[in-house]
C-alpha positions in Angstrom: -3.3 26.8 53.0 -0.2 28.8 53.8 1.7 25.8 54.6 0.9 24.3 51.3 2.0 27.4 49.4 5.3 27.5 51.4 5.9 23.8 50.7 5.2 24.2 47.0 7.6 27.3 46.9 10.3 25.3 48.7 10.0 22.2 46.6 9.1 23.4 43.1 10.1 27.1 42.8 13.9 26.7 43.3 16.9 27.0 41.1 17.2 23.3 40.3 13.7 21.6 40.5 15.1 18.5 38.7 16.5 17.2 42.0 13.1 17.4 43.7 12.3 14.0 42.4 13.6 11.4 44.8 15.2 9.3 42.0 17.3 12.2 40.8 18.3 13.7 44.1 21.2 11.4 44.6 22.7 12.6 41.3 22.9 16.2 42.7 26.5 17.4 42.4 27.5 14.8 39.8 28.3 15.9 36.1 25.5 13.9 34.7 23.0 15.1 37.2 23.9 18.7 36.8 23.8 18.2 32.9 20.3 16.7 33.2 19.2 19.4 35.5 20.4 22.1 33.2 18.4 20.6 30.3 15.3 20.1 32.4 15.4 23.7 33.4 15.8 24.8 29.9 12.9 22.7 28.9 10.8 24.1 31.7 11.5 27.7 30.6 10.6 27.1 27.0 7.4 25.4 28.2 6.6 28.3 30.5 6.9 30.6 27.4 4.5 28.5 25.5 2.0 28.5 28.4 2.5 32.3 28.6 1.4 32.6 25.0 -1.5 30.2 25.4 -2.7 32.1 28.5 -2.5 35.5 26.6 -4.3 34.0 23.6 -7.0 32.2 25.6 -7.1 33.6 29.2 -9.4 31.8 31.7 -13.1 33.1 31.6 -13.6 36.1 34.0 -9.9 36.5 34.3 -9.3 38.1 30.9 -8.5 41.6 32.2 -6.2 40.2 35.0 -4.2 38.2 32.5 -3.9 41.2 30.1 -3.0 43.6 32.8 -0.4 41.0 34.2 1.5 40.7 31.0 0.9 44.2 30.1 2.7 45.4 33.1 5.5 42.8 33.0 6.3 42.6 29.3 9.5 44.6 29.5 10.8 42.6 32.4 10.0 39.2 30.8 11.9 40.4 27.6 14.9 41.5 29.7 14.9 38.1 31.5 14.7 36.3 28.0 17.5 38.5 26.7 19.7 37.4 29.6 19.0 33.6 28.6 19.8 34.5 25.0 23.0 36.0 26.1 23.9 32.8 27.9 22.8 33.4 31.5 21.7 30.1 33.3 18.0 29.5 33.7 16.9 30.7 37.1 20.1 32.8 37.6 20.0 36.5 38.5 23.8 36.9 38.7 25.6 38.4 35.9 29.1 37.1 34.7 28.5 33.6 35.9 30.9 31.0 34.4 28.1 28.6 33.4 26.6 29.3 29.9 23.4 27.8 28.6 23.4 25.6 25.5 23.3 27.2 22.1 20.2 25.2 21.3 18.3 26.7 24.2 19.5 30.3 23.5 18.3 30.0 19.9 15.0 28.5 21.0 14.3 31.3 23.4 15.3 34.0 20.8 13.0 32.4 18.2 10.1 31.9 20.4 10.3 35.3 21.9 9.1 36.8 18.5 5.9 35.0 19.2 5.8 36.3 22.7 6.4 39.8 21.5 3.6 39.6 18.9 1.2 38.7 21.8 2.6 41.7 23.9 1.9 43.9 20.9 -1.7 42.7 20.7 -2.1 43.6 24.4 -1.0 47.1 23.5 2.6 47.0 24.9 4.8 49.6 23.2 8.5 49.9 22.5 9.5 46.2 22.4 11.4 46.2 19.3 14.5 47.7 20.9 14.5 45.2 23.8 14.4 41.9 22.1 17.8 40.6 21.0 18.4 38.6 17.8 19.1 34.8 18.0 22.8 34.0 18.8 25.1 33.5 15.9 26.6 29.9 15.8 30.3 30.1 14.7 31.7 27.2 13.0 35.3 26.7 11.9 35.1 26.1 8.1 38.9 26.2 7.6 39.5 22.6 8.1 
């Protein structure tokens, strides 16, 4: 069982899971491969947020208190991570000041969906969340042309 968990961790829980697929592994390091990997990771994060909300709304039977306490204890950290992504940090990155910035579409999706996540945290009884959540990024367009 331990070997299975270690294998899952090594294969799936890494910074660029897109390249775990044999067909995509050969594109690692190429501009197109890295671009697809970035979009894949962004989509996985958004899906994770949706799954998180679903789990809070409909926790598995007999695990209701476990799920509630899990998110209650980690709500502030989850919001801080989301704020990092809203500010442009790459998904799966813990390093500030990186030169890679996530897409504006992703950053906006995270900001918008985090309102739903915060609503669920509030239902769990988590307090003082309003000051942590950042607004969606502003898209600047040049209208002088």
